[in-house]
C-alpha positions in Angstrom: 84.9 -82.5 -120.8 83.3 -82.2 -124.6 84.7 -85.5 -126.6 85.9 -84.4 -129.6 83.8 -85.5 -133.4 86.7 -87.7 -134.3 86.9 -89.6 -130.8 83.2 -90.0 -130.9 82.6 -91.2 -134.6 85.8 -93.9 -133.4 84.0 -94.7 -130.2 81.2 -95.6 -132.3 82.4 -97.5 -135.6 84.4 -99.5 -132.3 80.8 -99.7 -131.2 79.2 -101.9 -134.5 81.9 -103.7 -134.8 82.1 -105.0 -131.7 78.2 -105.5 -132.6 78.4 -106.9 -135.3 80.8 -109.4 -134.1 78.4 -110.5 -132.0 75.3 -110.5 -134.7 77.5 -112.9 -136.0 79.1 -115.3 -134.1 77.7 -114.9 -130.8 80.4 -113.7 -128.9 79.0 -112.2 -125.0 82.7 -110.2 -125.0 81.9 -108.9 -128.2 78.3 -108.0 -126.6 79.7 -106.7 -123.3 82.2 -103.8 -125.4 79.6 -103.2 -127.4 77.2 -102.2 -124.8 79.7 -100.3 -123.1 81.1 -98.1 -125.6 77.2 -97.2 -126.8 77.6 -96.2 -122.9 80.3 -93.9 -123.0 79.2 -92.0 -126.2 74.7 -92.1 -124.3 77.0 -90.8 -121.4 78.9 -87.9 -122.7 77.0 -84.4 -122.2 78.0 -83.3 -125.2 75.4 -85.5 -127.6 72.7 -85.2 -129.3 69.7 -86.8 -128.1 69.0 -89.3 -131.4 71.5 -90.4 -131.0 71.4 -90.8 -127.0 68.5 -92.1 -127.6 69.4 -95.2 -129.8 73.0 -96.2 -127.8 70.6 -96.7 -125.4 68.2 -98.7 -126.6 70.8 -101.2 -128.6 71.9 -101.2 -124.6 69.3 -102.1 -123.6 68.6 -104.6 -126.1 71.8 -106.2 -125.5 71.4 -106.5 -121.6 68.1 -107.2 -121.6 69.0 -110.8 -124.2 69.3 -113.8 -122.1 70.6 -115.9 -124.0 73.0 -114.2 -126.5 74.4 -111.4 -124.0 77.5 -110.4 -122.1 75.6 -110.0 -118.7 73.1 -113.2 -118.2 74.7 -115.2 -116.0 73.4 -117.9 -119.1 76.3 -121.2 -118.9 78.7 -121.0 -122.4 76.9 -123.1 -125.3 76.0 -120.4 -127.5 74.9 -121.2 -131.0 77.0 -120.6 -133.4 76.2 -120.4 -136.8 77.6 -122.7 -139.0 80.8 -121.7 -141.0 80.4 -118.4 -138.4 84.2 -117.4 -136.7 83.3 -116.7 -133.1 85.4 -115.1 -130.8 88.5 -116.5 -128.5 86.7 -115.6 -124.6 83.6 -117.6 -126.2 85.7 -120.6 -127.4 87.3 -120.7 -124.0 84.4 -120.5 -122.4 83.8 -124.3 -124.8 
């Protein structure tokens, strides 16, 4: 299935929004959601090689981060910078 441009743009915007939330708050769920959307974009055969390369790079970074990764088994206790809100999943983990 070819993904319409508007759908891909919407997915990319969502991935970037979740990535920004993860970077600001350390929210593991936001990292997971960002990687999930990026993987859908990268897996689509109509995605350009250039975009695929960068989405895979971001996925790799999110997956290998041992402290902030949504994919690690590191227990809750992520440092949240002062004045930054964390996501609901992170609050529940504390």
